[in-house]
C-alpha positions in Angstrom: 0.0 0.0 0.0 1.5 3.4 -1.0 1.9 6.3 1.3 -0.9 8.9 1.3 -0.4 12.1 -0.7 -1.6 15.6 -0.8 -0.5 19.1 -1.8 0.2 22.2 0.2 -2.7 24.0 -1.5 -2.0 26.3 -4.5 -2.1 24.7 -7.9 -1.7 26.3 -11.3 -4.8 28.2 -12.4 -6.2 27.8 -15.9 -5.7 30.8 -18.3 -9.4 31.3 -18.4 -9.6 31.6 -14.6 -6.7 34.0 -14.5 -8.3 36.1 -17.2 -11.6 36.1 -15.5 -10.0 37.3 -12.3 -8.2 40.0 -14.1 -11.5 41.2 -15.6 -13.2 41.5 -12.3 -14.0 45.0 -11.0 -13.3 46.3 -7.5 -15.8 47.5 -4.9 -15.7 51.1 -3.7 -12.9 50.2 -1.2 -10.5 49.6 -4.0 -9.4 46.1 -3.1 -12.5 43.9 -2.7 -13.1 42.0 -6.0 -16.7 41.7 -7.2 -18.1 38.3 -8.2 -20.9 37.1 -10.5 -22.9 33.9 -11.1 -20.8 33.4 -14.3 -17.6 33.7 -12.4 -18.8 31.3 -9.8 -19.7 28.8 -12.4 -16.3 29.1 -14.0 -14.6 28.6 -10.7 -16.8 25.5 -9.9 -15.8 23.8 -13.1 -12.1 24.7 -12.7 -12.2 23.1 -9.2 -13.8 20.0 -10.5 -11.2 19.7 -13.2 -8.2 20.3 -10.9 -9.5 17.7 -8.4 -9.8 15.2 -11.2 -6.3 15.9 -12.3 -5.0 15.5 -8.8 -6.5 12.1 -8.6 -4.9 11.2 -12.0 -1.5 12.3 -10.6 -1.9 10.0 -7.6 -3.0 12.6 -5.0 -5.2 10.9 -2.4 -6.1 13.9 -0.2 -7.2 16.5 -2.7 -7.8 20.3 -2.4 -9.4 22.9 -4.5 -6.0 24.2 -5.7 -6.9 27.5 -3.9 -8.9 28.5 -6.9 -11.2 30.5 -4.7 -8.2 32.8 -3.9 -7.8 35.2 -6.8 -4.8 35.2 -9.1 -4.9 37.6 -12.0 -1.4 36.9 -13.1 0.3 33.5 -13.9 3.1 34.4 -11.4 1.7 35.3 -8.0 3.4 34.5 -4.7 0.8 36.2 -2.5 -2.7 34.8 -3.4 -2.7 32.7 -0.3 -2.6 35.9 1.8 -4.3 38.5 -0.4 -7.5 36.5 -0.4 -8.0 37.4 3.3 -8.4 41.1 2.4 -11.7 40.1 0.7 -13.0 38.4 3.9 -12.2 40.8 6.7 -13.8 44.1 7.7 -11.6 46.8 9.3 -9.2 47.2 6.3 -8.7 50.1 3.9 -6.2 51.3 1.4 -3.7 53.8 2.8 -0.6 55.5 1.4 1.7 53.4 3.6 1.3 49.6 3.6 3.2 46.4 4.5 5.4 46.8 1.4 6.3 50.4 1.5 6.5 51.2 5.2 9.8 52.4 6.6 12.3 50.0 8.1 12.1 49.1 11.8 15.0 48.2 14.1 14.6 45.7 16.9 16.5 45.4 20.2 16.9 42.5 22.6 13.7 41.8 24.5 11.7 44.0 22.1 11.7 42.6 18.6 9.4 43.8 15.8 9.0 43.1 12.2 10.7 45.5 9.8 9.3 46.2 6.3 9.2 43.5 3.7 11.6 45.4 1.5 14.1 45.6 4.5 14.4 41.8 4.9 17.9 40.6 5.8 18.1 38.2 2.9 17.3 41.1 0.5 20.0 43.3 2.1 22.6 40.5 1.6 21.6 39.9 -2.1 20.2 43.2 -3.4 21.2 42.6 -7.0 19.7 39.1 -7.0 16.3 40.4 -5.7 16.3 43.3 -8.1 17.1 41.1 -11.2 15.7 37.6 -10.5 13.2 37.6 -7.7 11.0 40.6 -8.3 8.5 39.0 -10.7 4.8 38.5 -10.9 1.9 40.5 -9.4 -0.8 40.1 -6.8 -4.5 40.4 -7.6 -5.2 43.3 -5.3 -3.5 46.1 -3.5 -2.4 45.5 0.1 -4.6 47.3 2.7 -4.0 48.5 6.2 -5.9 47.7 9.4 -7.8 51.0 10.2 -10.7 49.7 12.2 -11.8 46.6 14.2 -11.2 43.4 12.4 -14.2 41.1 11.9 -15.1 38.4 9.5 -17.2 39.1 6.4 -16.2 36.1 4.2 -19.2 33.9 4.9 -20.4 33.7 1.3 -16.9 33.3 0.0 -15.9 30.4 2.2 -19.3 28.8 1.6 -18.5 28.9 -2.1 -15.1 27.3 -1.6 -16.7 24.6 0.5 -19.5 24.1 -2.1 -17.1 23.9 -5.0 -14.8 21.3 -3.4 -17.4 19.1 -1.7 -19.3 18.8 -5.0 -16.2 17.0 -6.4 -15.7 14.5 -3.6 -16.8 10.9 -3.7 -18.6 9.1 -0.9 -16.3 8.9 2.1 -13.6 11.0 0.5 -12.2 13.9 2.4 -10.6 17.0 1.0 -8.9 20.1 2.4 -9.1 23.9 2.1 -6.5 26.4 3.0 -7.0 29.4 5.3 -4.5 32.0 6.5 -3.4 31.8 10.1 -3.8 34.8 12.4 -0.1 35.6 12.7 0.4 35.8 8.9 -2.8 37.7 8.4 -1.7 40.3 10.9 1.3 41.2 8.9 -0.7 43.9 7.1 0.1 47.3 8.5 -1.7 48.1 11.8 -3.0 51.6 12.2 -5.7 50.7 14.7 -4.8 48.3 17.5 -2.6 49.5 20.3 -0.1 46.6 20.0 0.8 44.0 17.5 -0.4 41.3 19.8 -3.9 42.8 20.0 -3.9 42.9 16.2 -3.0 39.2 16.0 -5.7 38.3 18.5 -8.3 40.3 16.5 -7.4 38.3 13.4 -7.7 35.1 15.5 -11.2 35.9 16.6 -12.3 36.8 13.0 -10.6 33.8 11.2 -12.0 31.2 13.6 -15.3 31.6 11.8 -13.6 30.5 8.5 -11.9 27.6 10.2 -15.1 26.4 11.8 -17.1 26.6 8.6 -14.5 24.4 6.8 -14.3 21.8 9.5 -18.1 21.7 10.0 -18.4 20.8 6.3 -16.3 17.7 7.0 -13.2 19.0 5.4 -9.6 19.5 6.7 -8.6 23.1 7.2 -4.9 23.9 6.5 -3.7 26.9 8.4 -1.2 28.7 6.2 1.4 30.3 8.5 4.8 30.9 6.8 5.2 33.8 9.2 6.2 31.4 11.9 9.5 30.6 10.2 10.0 33.5 7.8 9.4 36.3 10.4 13.0 35.5 11.4 14.3 37.1 8.2 12.1 40.1 8.7 13.6 41.1 12.0 16.7 43.4 12.0 19.2 43.0 13.4 19.0 39.2 13.8 17.3 38.4 17.1 18.4 35.8 19.7 16.7 32.4 19.4 15.1 32.9 22.8 13.6 36.2 21.8 12.3 34.8 18.5 10.8 31.8 20.2 8.9 34.0 22.6 7.8 36.2 19.6 6.6 33.1 17.8 4.8 31.6 20.8 2.3 34.5 20.7 1.4 33.4 17.1 1.0 29.8 18.1 -1.1 30.8 21.1 -3.3 32.7 18.6 -3.7 29.6 16.4 -4.7 27.5 19.4 -7.3 30.1 20.4 -8.7 30.2 16.9 -9.0 26.4 16.6 -10.3 25.8 20.1 -13.0 23.2 20.0 -12.3 21.9 16.5 -11.4 18.3 16.0 -7.6 18.1 16.0 -7.5 15.6 13.2 -9.2 18.1 10.9 -6.6 20.8 11.4 -3.3 20.9 9.5 -0.7 23.6 10.0 1.5 24.6 7.0 4.9 25.8 7.9 7.4 27.2 5.4 10.2 29.7 5.0 8.4 31.7 2.3 7.9 30.6 -1.3 9.8 33.3 -3.1 12.8 32.2 -5.1 15.6 33.9 -3.2 18.8 32.6 -1.5 17.2 32.1 1.9 20.5 32.3 3.7 18.9 34.0 6.7 16.3 31.3 7.4 16.0 30.1 10.9 16.9 26.5 11.5 14.0 24.0 12.0 15.4 22.7 15.3 14.9 26.1 16.9 11.3 26.3 15.7 10.1 22.8 16.7 9.9 23.4 20.4 7.3 26.2 19.8 5.6 24.8 16.7 4.9 21.5 18.4 2.7 23.4 21.0 0.1 24.0 18.2 -2.9 21.8 18.9 -3.1 20.4 15.4 -3.4 17.0 14.0 -0.8 17.3 11.2 2.0 19.6 10.2 3.0 20.4 6.6 6.5 21.6 6.1 9.4 22.0 3.5 11.5 18.9 3.3 12.5 19.0 -0.4 13.8 22.6 -0.4 17.6 22.3 -0.6 18.0 24.9 2.2 16.0 22.7 4.6 16.1 19.1 3.2 18.8 18.1 5.7 16.5 18.9 8.6 14.5 15.7 8.4 16.7 14.4 11.2 15.4 17.1 13.5 12.0 15.3 13.6 13.7 12.2 15.2 15.3 14.3 17.9 12.1 15.7 19.5 9.2 14.1 21.4 6.4 14.0 18.9 2.8 13.5 20.0 1.8 9.9 19.3 -1.1 11.1 17.0 0.7 13.8 15.0 0.8 13.2 11.3 3.8 14.6 9.4 3.2 16.1 5.9 6.7 16.6 4.4 7.2 18.4 1.2 9.0 15.9 -1.1 8.8 17.9 -4.3 9.7 21.5 -4.3 8.3 24.8 -5.6 11.8 26.3 -5.5 13.3 24.5 -8.6 12.2 23.9 -12.1 13.9 20.5 -12.0 11.4 17.7 -11.7 12.3 15.3 -8.9 12.9 11.7 -9.8 10.3 9.4 -8.3 13.1 7.4 -6.6 14.3 10.5 -4.9 10.8 11.3 -3.8 10.5 7.7 -2.4 13.8 8.2 -0.5 12.6 11.5 1.0 9.3 9.8 2.1 11.1 6.9 3.7 13.1 9.3 5.9 9.9 10.2 7.6 8.1 6.8 7.6 11.3 5.5 9.4 10.6 8.0 12.1 6.8 7.8 12.6 5.6 4.9 10.4 3.8 5.1 7.0 0.4 5.6 8.6 1.5 8.9 10.0 3.1 10.4 6.9 1.3 12.1 4.0 3.7 13.1 1.2 3.2 16.5 -0.2 4.7 19.5 -1.9 7.0 21.9 -0.1 4.7 24.9 -0.8 2.1 26.0 -3.3 3.1 25.2 -6.9 0.5 27.5 -8.4 2.0 30.9 -9.4 5.5 29.7 -8.7 6.5 27.2 -11.4 5.2 26.7 -14.9 2.0 24.6 -14.9 3.6 21.8 -17.0 6.4 21.6 -14.4 3.9 21.6 -11.5 1.9 18.7 -12.9 5.1 16.7 -13.7 6.1 17.2 -10.1 2.8 15.9 -8.9 3.1 12.9 -11.1 6.5 12.2 -9.6 5.1 12.7 -6.1 2.4 10.1 -6.8 4.8 7.6 -8.3 7.3 8.2 -5.5 4.6 7.5 -2.9 3.8 4.2 -4.6 7.5 3.2 -4.5 8.0 4.2 -0.9 
């Protein structure tokens, strides 16, 4: 029996879906995309097609490809985040946002995120980022929190649920992604007194989305790259102890937002950011695990094929893992156009089945493939994932 397989969410959108998103108009706030019955019908059909194609590739736990999260450009690293702007009240467009705000400097015992453009990896490789990394576009402008955060995405998440569940067979389970509070709260905050208050406001709002997905019988994947990649967005580099305390606040917010939900239906996605940069300033997994393992989730999705972090599979054997925790390692990567050989995929999978057993491993992708590699490469990688799982 082969190892179970899944993806980390985003899959390549069809050209018709990208064009339809690009043709949508914005509401009066300037960033909320208007929908229509025709657009919903197009999305529903695209989800049905992408689910069928996942099954053909050998994926056993399917998702909707994040097709309910708008991409209006074939290359888009931010759709997993920007969708949340459509589903939260309390946001508005301002002159200063998360991508053009001034740099911030931290000090021991008081660390804060600096601007995205002031990341330490960017500062070490400015020519690389200017020439090779700055590609693509997001579907909407980035707003700022200017009022109390609350959830307004009930119709949108209901559509996501409807589109995916319509494709599932009897007894088949699927998953939907949703942004985690700590990542959502990285929009600029001009309302709450502290960053922690801002995070908890997002936790209160987003719990409505998580609950809707779980109550529909689906698995909710909490996308939270901020847990790892925040380290690169703190300048100067913080101590490990300070960063662990900083990250614990974000894990506490997750636990608050998922309180009362069945653990086996909650998956946490951890990554170091999907942009194609050097990543020399990434924090090591061994420093994250003591905090990450406090999240009350049933499974953890993480990068294990990315060449900056592949060696860290050994760290999972050096910690006390909950007996019921399922590991969801990425064994094909979004970070390279080279398609992994199925035998390499099988080897990567066996590294984890040797630690926790094959019944507690679901082989996956490092991060979303949609918007990051060419669609033909993405589907070749998924075929290799499926074959590698059969060989493992």
